[in-house]
Every structure is written in structure tokens, then in C-alpha cells.
Residue, then its C-alpha position, 0 to 999 in steps of 0.5 A: m201826563t197826569e194832572k193829579p199830584v204825583i206823590v212818592v211815599t217811601g216805606g209805603n207797604r205798612g203802618i203809617g206809610l200804608e195809611v198815608c198812601r190810603q188817605l192820599a189815594r182817597r184824596g185823588a192823588q197819583v200815589i207811588l208806594t215804595a217798599r224794599q220787597p216787591e211782594d210787600g209792595k205789591g201786597a199793599v197795592k192789592s189791599l188798597a185796590a180791594q178798597k177801590l183806591s189806586a196806587q202804583f208800586q215801585p221797588l225802592e231800597v232807600t239806602d241803595a243808590e242804584s235803586a234811588a236812581a232807578l226810581r227817579h228815572y221812572l218818575k221822569r219818564e212816566f210823569g216828567r215831575l214830582d209833586v211831593l216826596i214823603n220820606n217816611a221809611g225809617i228804622f228802630s233798631k233792637a240794638d238801640g240803647p243808651g248814648l253811653t253803651v249803644k254800639l256805633e255800628t248801630v248808630r251808623a246803620t240807623l242814620e243810613t236809613n233815617t237821615l242819609a237816605p232822605l237827604h240823598l232822595s231829596q237831592l235826586m228828586a230836587p230837579l223833578l220837584k222844581r217842575s211842580r208848582t206846588a212842590r213839597i218834601v215831607n220828612v217823617s221825624s219824631g218828637m224823640g229828635a227834638l233838642s228842646d225836649m231830649q231825654g236819654g235812651y234810644a240814642a241812635y234813633r234820637i240822633s237820627k231824627t235830630a239830624l233829619n230835622a237839620v237836613t230839613a231846615i238846611l233843604a228848606a233854606e236852599l229850596r226856598g221859593a221852589v220846594a216847601v221842605n218840612c218835617v212832621c212828628p206823627g206822635w206815638v202810633k200803634t204800629d209794629m214800630g210804636g207798639a200796641n200800647a201806643e197813644r194813637e191810632v195809625s190814621q191820626g199819625a198819617a193825617g198830619i203827613v197828608w196835611l203837609a203833603l196836600d193842604a198845608p200853605q205853600d209858604l210854610t217851610g223849614k218847620f217841625v210840625r205836629d197835628r198841624e201846629v209848629i213845635p219847637w225843634 
């Protein structure tokens, strides 16, 4: 069994997820990079290897129960534990729109990936996380889900991230003393989702996630964090 922290990153094949894997690998973590498509995941691992960084690929469709269960089985067999679960995979539908007009099918699909999948994965991985002395769940949220600064538009995405924040607080309360659970806003980042006009580089967006995964106080739990600072829900 490895002494390195075993860390799962969902949606690790590109954007913020890939940069999180890169930064974690540089810190010496045992990175499990997951992606829906094997060719994408294997390509991401190969790109890290070209930088002399190590990560393992495991397929994961976050909305598929059998796929999630297979990942849990792999982790239990290979490592016997999980130290950190980073729920990074998310979608921003092109069909999203104002609350008055967005189709409910768009809201449902967005909730499935952005909210229910992190909840389900956390449920599945909790027993393995409880075997770690420094267990953490990091949910990648967004300032667009903050009720304290809620605006109109992009209703499906906003609702999904607000609900993810609620999942974070619930799990933090239920796992207090065993697993630290927090959500993080990476800011508006230059990715395929964020677009070229975004304010932040990918490395900046990933840094706060990595901090919560490895460096934040273990007793920091049930919080919404941006740039290592707790922000309002």
C-alpha cells in the first residue's frame, strides 16, 4: 500500500481538472485521473508523463452507478483507502438560460452531473475515506451558486451549484470528525467552459482546489472557499 495520499479527480482529462492533477502530481500524490472517454483520460496521463509527472487513469462516467461502483472496487483493491475525493466533473449546457424559460430537461441533466453525481460518489467513497487519517472531499462549485450574490440567467447551472453547496454542508455535518468536506469556487477561469475572456489562468483556478486537498487545516469543514478564504454561501 502506498504512503502517498491517494486522490481521485473526476473530469481530470482537461481544463481545471487536468491542472489539478498536474499540481497534485508535482506534490507527490498518487493521482487517480478519471474521465468518461478512455482515449481522453489516457491522453491526459500521457501528457503528464511527458512532464515527468505520474498519474493513473481510471474510466468514470459520473452519472453511471456501475461505473462509479467499479471505481470504488478498484480503489479498495489497489489501495484499501481513499484520502481525497475531488468532485470536479461538471457541465454547463448550451441550452441553459433564464429561469423563466430554461427547459426542465436541461435543469435535470445539469443536476445529474453537477449535483447528484458528487453526492453519489461521496456516498460510495465514504467508507474508503474513513480509513484515511486526513480524509477530505472537495466539491468544485462556483460563485454563480452563491445565494448571497444570486443573479438571473444560466438558471440550470446556478441551481446545480447552489444545490452542490447544500450537499457539501450536509455531508460535512454528517462526516464531522472523520472527513473534511468543503466546496471551492475557482473563479472565472480560461477553460473550454469559462472561455478565452475569463479573468484567471487555469493554474490559479486549480490552486485553491489543491490547497483544500492537501494543505488546508483538517478541521476546516463545511465551508465555501475561494483563494483560501471562506466566502458567504
